[in-house]
C-alpha positions in Angstrom: 323.3 165.0 163.6 326.6 163.7 162.3 327.8 163.3 165.9 324.8 161.1 166.7 325.4 159.0 163.6 329.0 158.4 164.6 328.0 157.5 168.2 325.5 155.0 166.8 328.2 153.4 164.6 330.5 153.1 167.7 327.9 150.7 169.2 328.0 148.2 166.4 329.7 144.9 166.9 330.1 144.1 163.3 329.8 146.0 160.1 326.5 147.8 159.6 324.5 150.5 161.2 320.8 151.1 161.5 319.0 153.9 159.8 320.4 157.0 161.4 321.3 159.2 158.5 319.5 162.6 158.4 318.6 165.3 155.9 316.2 165.7 153.0 316.3 164.1 149.6 316.1 165.5 146.2 315.2 163.7 143.0 317.9 162.6 140.6 317.4 163.8 137.0 316.1 161.5 134.4 318.9 160.8 131.9 317.2 158.2 129.8 316.1 158.6 126.2 313.9 156.5 123.9 316.7 154.1 123.2 318.1 153.5 126.7 320.7 155.1 129.0 322.1 158.4 127.8 325.7 158.3 126.5 327.5 161.1 128.4 330.6 162.6 126.8 333.0 161.6 129.6 332.7 162.5 133.2 333.2 160.2 136.2 331.5 158.9 139.3 332.8 157.5 142.6 331.1 154.2 143.4 331.0 152.5 146.8 330.5 148.9 145.9 329.4 146.1 148.2 329.9 143.8 145.2 333.4 142.4 144.6 335.7 143.7 142.0 336.0 140.2 140.6 332.2 140.1 140.1 331.6 143.5 138.5 334.8 144.9 137.1 333.8 143.8 133.5 330.4 145.4 134.0 332.0 148.7 135.0 334.3 148.5 132.0 331.3 147.9 129.7 329.6 150.9 131.2 332.6 153.2 130.6 332.9 152.0 127.0 329.2 152.6 126.4 329.0 156.1 128.0 332.5 157.5 128.3 332.0 157.8 132.1 334.9 156.7 134.3 334.1 154.8 137.5 336.3 155.2 140.5 335.3 152.2 142.6 335.8 151.5 146.2 335.1 147.9 147.2 334.1 146.3 150.5 331.4 144.3 152.2 328.0 146.0 151.8 327.6 146.5 155.5 331.1 148.1 155.7 330.3 150.4 152.9 326.9 151.4 154.5 328.7 152.1 157.8 331.3 154.1 156.0 328.7 156.2 154.2 327.0 157.0 157.6 330.3 157.9 159.2 331.3 160.2 156.3 327.9 161.8 156.0 327.8 164.9 153.8 331.6 164.7 153.4 331.5 161.4 151.6 333.1 161.4 148.1 330.6 158.7 147.0 328.1 159.4 144.3 326.6 155.9 144.1 326.1 153.0 146.5 325.8 149.6 144.9 324.9 147.0 147.6 324.9 143.3 147.6 321.6 143.2 149.6 318.6 145.4 150.5 319.5 145.6 154.2 322.5 147.8 153.7 320.5 150.0 151.3 317.8 150.4 154.0 320.4 151.4 156.5 321.4 154.4 154.4 318.1 155.2 152.6 317.7 158.7 154.2 321.1 159.6 152.6 319.9 158.6 149.1 318.2 160.8 146.6 314.8 160.0 145.1 315.1 158.3 141.7 312.9 159.4 138.8 309.8 157.4 138.0 311.1 156.4 134.6 313.8 154.5 136.4 311.7 153.1 139.2 308.9 151.9 136.9 311.2 149.5 135.2 311.3 147.2 138.3 308.4 145.6 140.2 307.6 147.6 143.3 308.4 144.6 145.6 312.1 144.9 144.5 312.6 148.6 145.2 312.2 151.1 148.0 308.7 152.2 148.6 309.7 155.9 148.5 312.0 155.5 145.5 315.4 156.0 147.2 316.9 152.8 145.7 316.0 150.1 143.2 317.0 146.5 142.9 319.0 145.6 139.8 319.4 141.8 140.2 317.7 139.2 142.3 319.0 136.2 144.3 317.1 133.4 146.1 318.1 131.7 149.3 318.3 127.9 148.8 319.5 124.7 150.4 322.4 123.3 148.4 322.7 119.6 149.0 324.7 116.5 148.0 322.3 113.8 146.6 324.8 111.1 147.5 324.4 112.0 151.2 320.8 113.1 151.4 318.1 111.7 149.1 315.3 114.0 150.1 316.5 117.4 151.1 314.5 119.6 153.6 311.7 121.6 152.1 311.5 124.1 155.0 313.9 125.7 157.5 312.2 123.8 160.3 313.2 120.5 158.8 316.8 121.6 159.2 316.3 121.1 163.0 316.0 117.3 162.5 318.6 115.7 164.8 319.7 113.4 162.0 321.2 116.5 160.4 323.3 117.4 163.4 326.8 118.5 162.3 325.9 118.0 158.6 324.7 121.6 157.7 327.0 124.4 156.6 326.4 128.1 156.8 328.4 131.4 156.6 327.7 133.3 159.8 329.4 136.6 158.8 327.9 136.7 155.3 325.5 139.5 154.5 323.0 137.2 152.8 322.8 134.8 155.8 322.3 137.8 158.1 319.6 139.2 155.8 317.9 135.8 155.9 318.0 136.0 159.7 316.6 139.5 159.7 313.8 138.3 157.4 313.2 135.5 159.9 312.8 138.1 162.6 310.4 140.1 160.5 308.3 137.1 159.6 308.2 135.2 162.9 308.9 137.9 165.4 311.8 138.2 167.7 310.8 135.3 170.0 310.1 133.0 167.1 313.4 133.8 165.4 315.3 133.3 168.6 313.6 130.0 169.2 314.5 128.7 165.7 318.1 130.0 165.9 318.7 128.4 169.3 317.4 125.1 167.9 319.6 125.5 164.8 322.6 126.2 166.9 321.9 123.1 169.0 322.0 121.0 165.8 325.7 121.9 165.5 325.8 123.6 162.1 329.3 123.9 160.6 330.5 127.5 160.1 332.4 128.6 157.0 334.0 131.9 156.0 331.8 132.3 152.9 329.1 130.8 150.8 331.4 129.4 148.1 333.2 127.4 150.9 329.8 126.0 152.0 329.0 125.0 148.4 332.3 123.3 147.9 332.0 121.4 151.2 328.6 120.1 150.1 329.9 119.2 146.7 332.9 117.3 148.1 330.8 115.4 150.7 332.3 117.1 153.7 328.8 118.1 154.8 325.4 117.0 153.4 323.8 120.4 152.8 324.2 124.1 153.3 322.4 127.5 153.3 323.5 129.7 150.4 322.2 131.8 147.5 321.1 130.0 144.3 323.8 131.3 142.0 326.8 129.8 143.8 325.9 126.4 142.3 325.8 127.9 138.8 329.2 129.6 139.3 330.8 126.3 140.1 329.1 124.6 137.1 330.3 127.4 134.8 333.9 127.0 136.2 334.2 123.3 136.3 331.5 121.8 134.1 328.2 120.1 135.1 329.8 116.7 135.1 332.2 117.8 137.9 329.4 119.1 140.2 327.4 116.7 142.3 325.6 119.4 144.4 322.0 120.5 143.6 319.8 123.4 144.7 316.6 122.9 146.7 314.3 125.8 146.4 312.0 126.5 149.4 308.4 127.7 148.7 305.1 128.1 150.6 306.3 131.5 152.1 308.9 129.8 154.2 311.6 132.3 155.4 314.3 130.1 153.9 313.1 131.0 150.4 313.8 134.7 150.8 314.3 136.6 147.5 316.8 139.4 148.1 318.2 141.9 145.7 321.4 143.7 144.8 320.4 147.3 144.5 321.7 150.8 143.9 321.0 154.4 144.9 322.5 157.8 144.3 323.8 159.7 147.4 321.9 162.9 148.3 325.1 164.8 148.3 326.5 163.3 145.1 328.7 165.6 143.0 328.1 163.9 139.7 324.3 163.3 139.6 323.7 163.1 135.9 326.6 160.6 135.4 325.3 158.6 138.5 321.9 158.4 137.0 323.4 157.2 133.7 325.1 154.4 135.7 321.8 153.2 137.2 320.1 153.4 133.8 322.9 151.2 132.4 322.4 148.6 135.1 318.7 148.5 134.2 319.3 148.5 130.4 319.2 145.2 128.4 323.0 145.1 128.4 323.2 145.5 132.2 320.4 143.0 132.8 322.0 140.5 130.5 325.3 140.8 132.5 323.5 139.7 135.7 321.7 136.9 133.9 324.7 135.5 132.0 327.7 136.4 134.0 326.6 136.4 137.7 323.7 133.9 137.2 321.2 136.1 139.0 317.7 137.1 138.2 317.2 140.2 136.0 314.6 142.5 137.7 313.6 144.7 134.8 310.1 143.8 133.8 310.1 141.8 130.5 313.8 140.8 130.7 314.3 137.1 130.2 315.9 135.0 133.0 318.2 132.0 132.5 316.3 129.1 131.2 317.4 126.7 133.9 316.2 128.8 136.8 312.6 128.6 138.2 310.6 131.7 137.6 310.5 134.2 140.4 306.7 134.2 140.3 306.6 130.5 140.8 308.8 130.4 143.9 306.2 131.3 146.5 308.8 133.4 148.3 307.9 135.0 151.7 306.1 138.3 151.4 308.3 140.9 153.0 309.2 144.5 152.5 312.9 144.4 151.7 313.4 147.8 153.4 312.6 145.9 156.7 315.9 144.1 156.3 317.8 147.2 157.5 318.1 146.2 161.2 321.2 144.0 160.7 322.8 145.1 164.0 319.9 143.7 166.0 320.3 140.4 164.0 324.0 140.3 164.8 323.3 140.7 168.5 320.8 137.9 168.4 323.3 135.6 166.5 325.9 136.3 169.1 323.4 135.6 171.9 322.6 132.1 170.5 326.2 131.4 169.8 326.1 131.5 166.0 328.3 134.6 165.6 331.6 135.3 167.4 331.8 138.7 169.1 
């Protein structure tokens, strides 16, 4: 089975594999108590993180301070981490996988243990795996970031992005996991033919490719391009760093079930072959604790996903966004998305 998994990975043109991991799954123990995550006396976990060190290093330090558990973190793109887990199989040293998006979690879900109900019940079912293998810990919304000096009325749907007047004025990050998850969601919602038709028309409108979402945001803010496709929090990161008066860009949220308004999650799961299960569960409990959720709200400008946790006051409520109805586990077929993007000329082989 490991040989099949390795052969599958050899076919990938980019960073992520489809769901090929094999083996059963056991439930992780519940380490919570009435007051929140258990405080283990020491111990350690090995974390494969699809979230950058810059983003979560302070969060990991806070967890260690609260629990005494050391975190040995390995950082990389979420797709790369998922592919590595599939390659390593049962020999992986990883205890926990923290992913930037649900697609990478879906790719390795058969290698994850079932989480306890006390953990799963903290998060709305739409933001976690239906079989309890992973749970979302924070949410992000796809938006159109735009420069009001260059475009007075921004598009309210992805189809309006195909307007010829926007030719060469739209930025996107073709290798970014969030963009590729959006395209995967587009495939799920509109079907393969519908997604290909939209992507071909988008490519014909000459969008401008950037290395990452922050570069798209900055290009919009400076007036280099009129608008871009990013996650909502990139704007708030810039405001926090430079001050609101220095930021011209604004976010346009897309509703009415449009694929451009996808709500994705950063999520976490425990490896089925984890060596430090109790400490791993304590880590997940911390991410879902008030302290962990406050970190995502106040430091990374994302949506807390634990029921009852307050979101940032200047963000629209998730319930009001009219996001497309999609099972986030369906975002796992990233390699098919990459092939389609290459076919229409939006991703370099």
